C-alpha positions as CSV (number, residue, x, y, z in Angstrom):
1,X,0.1,-0.1,0.1
2,X,1.3,3.5,-0.7
3,X,0.1,6.7,1.3
4,X,-0.7,9.4,-1.5
5,X,-0.9,12.6,0.5
6,X,-0.7,11.7,4.3
7,X,1.6,9.7,6.8
8,X,1.1,8.5,10.1
9,X,2.5,10.5,13.0
10,X,4.2,7.3,14.1
11,X,4.4,3.8,12.2
12,X,2.5,2.0,14.9
13,X,-0.2,3.4,17.6
14,X,-0.7,6.3,16.0
15,X,-3.6,8.7,16.9
16,X,-2.8,11.3,14.5
17,X,-2.5,11.6,10.5
18,X,-0.2,14.2,8.9
19,X,-1.5,15.4,5.5
20,X,-3.2,18.3,3.8
21,X,-1.2,20.8,5.6
22,X,-2.6,19.9,9.1
23,X,-2.4,17.2,12.0
24,X,-5.6,15.2,11.9
25,X,-6.2,13.7,15.8
26,X,-8.4,10.7,15.3
27,X,-8.4,10.0,19.0
28,X,-9.8,12.9,21.3
29,X,-12.5,14.4,19.5
30,X,-13.3,12.8,16.0
31,X,-15.9,9.9,16.2
32,X,-15.8,7.4,13.4
33,X,-18.7,7.5,11.4
34,X,-18.5,4.3,9.4
35,X,-17.3,3.2,6.3
36,X,-18.7,2.1,2.9
37,X,-17.3,-0.3,0.1
38,X,-18.0,0.5,-3.6
39,X,-17.5,-2.8,-5.5
40,X,-17.7,-0.7,-9.0
41,X,-14.6,1.1,-7.9
42,X,-12.8,-1.2,-5.6
43,X,-12.9,1.4,-2.9
44,X,-13.4,1.2,0.8
45,X,-13.9,4.6,2.5
46,X,-13.6,5.3,6.2
47,X,-14.9,8.5,7.8
48,X,-14.7,10.7,10.9
49,X,-16.4,13.8,11.9
50,X,-15.6,16.2,14.6
51,X,-18.3,17.9,16.9
52,X,-19.8,21.2,15.9
53,X,-18.5,24.1,18.1
54,X,-15.5,22.5,19.4
55,X,-12.4,24.5,19.1
56,X,-9.4,22.8,17.4
57,X,-10.9,19.4,17.4
58,X,-8.0,18.1,15.1
59,X,-5.4,19.6,17.3
60,X,-4.2,21.7,14.4
61,X,-5.1,25.3,14.1
62,X,-6.6,26.6,11.4
63,X,-8.0,23.1,10.3
64,X,-11.6,23.9,9.9
65,X,-12.7,20.6,8.2
66,X,-15.8,19.0,9.6
67,X,-14.7,15.5,9.3
68,X,-12.1,13.5,7.1
69,X,-12.2,10.2,5.3
70,X,-9.6,7.8,4.2
71,X,-10.1,6.3,0.5
72,X,-8.5,3.0,-0.2
73,X,-8.4,2.2,-3.8
74,X,-7.7,-1.2,-5.5
75,X,-8.8,-2.9,-2.2
76,X,-7.2,-6.5,-2.0
77,X,-7.8,-7.4,1.7
78,X,-10.4,-6.4,4.6
79,X,-10.9,-8.1,7.9
80,X,-12.6,-6.9,10.9
81,X,-12.9,-8.4,14.3
82,X,-16.1,-7.7,16.8
83,X,-16.0,-5.2,19.7
84,X,-15.7,-6.2,23.3
85,X,-19.2,-5.8,25.0
86,X,-17.8,-5.1,28.1
87,X,-17.0,-1.4,26.9
88,X,-19.8,1.1,26.4
89,X,-20.9,1.8,22.7
90,X,-19.3,5.1,22.7
91,X,-15.9,3.4,22.4
92,X,-16.6,2.3,19.3
93,X,-16.4,5.5,17.9
94,X,-12.9,6.3,19.3
95,X,-9.5,5.4,17.6
96,X,-7.0,4.1,19.9
97,X,-4.1,3.5,17.2
98,X,-3.4,3.2,13.7
99,X,-0.6,1.0,12.7
100,X,1.6,-0.2,9.7
101,X,1.7,-4.1,10.0
102,X,3.4,-6.7,7.7
103,X,0.9,-9.0,5.6
104,X,0.1,-12.1,7.4
105,X,-0.9,-13.4,10.8
106,X,1.3,-13.8,14.1
107,X,3.7,-11.6,16.2
108,X,6.4,-9.1,15.1
109,X,4.2,-7.4,12.4
110,X,4.4,-4.2,13.6
111,X,7.9,-2.3,13.4
112,X,9.4,1.3,13.7
113,X,11.4,1.3,10.4
114,X,9.7,0.7,7.2
115,X,11.4,0.9,3.9
116,X,10.1,3.3,0.8
117,X,8.9,-0.2,-1.2
118,X,7.8,-2.4,1.6
119,X,4.2,-3.8,1.4
120,X,2.2,-3.0,4.5
121,X,-1.3,-3.4,6.0
122,X,-3.0,-0.8,8.0
123,X,-4.6,-1.9,11.0
124,X,-7.1,0.6,12.8
125,X,-7.9,-0.2,16.5
126,X,-10.7,1.3,18.5
127,X,-11.0,1.6,22.5
128,X,-13.4,-1.2,22.3
129,X,-10.9,-3.8,20.9
130,X,-12.5,-4.0,17.5
131,X,-10.0,-3.4,14.7
132,X,-10.0,-3.6,11.0
133,X,-7.1,-4.4,8.8
134,X,-7.1,-3.1,5.3
135,X,-4.8,-3.5,2.1
136,X,-5.0,-1.7,-0.8
137,X,-2.9,0.0,-3.8
138,X,-3.2,3.3,-2.3
139,X,-4.8,5.4,0.5
140,X,-5.6,9.3,0.5
141,X,-6.5,11.3,3.0
142,X,-9.6,13.7,2.0
143,X,-10.9,16.7,4.2
144,X,-14.7,17.2,4.7
145,X,-15.7,20.7,4.5
């Protein structure tokens, strides 16, 4: 997978995306709104929205977007897990970490340093222990104004 116009603040456990001239904090204020899959385009989108009236919800001054989305093009893999129902439903809306991971299963999939041509999947984890793992040709950050 290739990041088209953003990067993670850190390669694993990130809560911030860096792109479009801003940092995008997906943990503190933004709520996950869901995802859509378009089979005709072979695209998956994941969307977050910031609450109205919240000052600086993205943690980046001047970022006035009401939301953002990640658009995965050339989708090749999607896996999701169930949430831990011991957590309140609100925790299903909160990202706890986004990480690059080597394809496949097992230990040692996360690492600090990645080469420019290394293949990876993206793992998006939530506070309720749910996670989604995605692989695609490219992923792009889009602001929702």
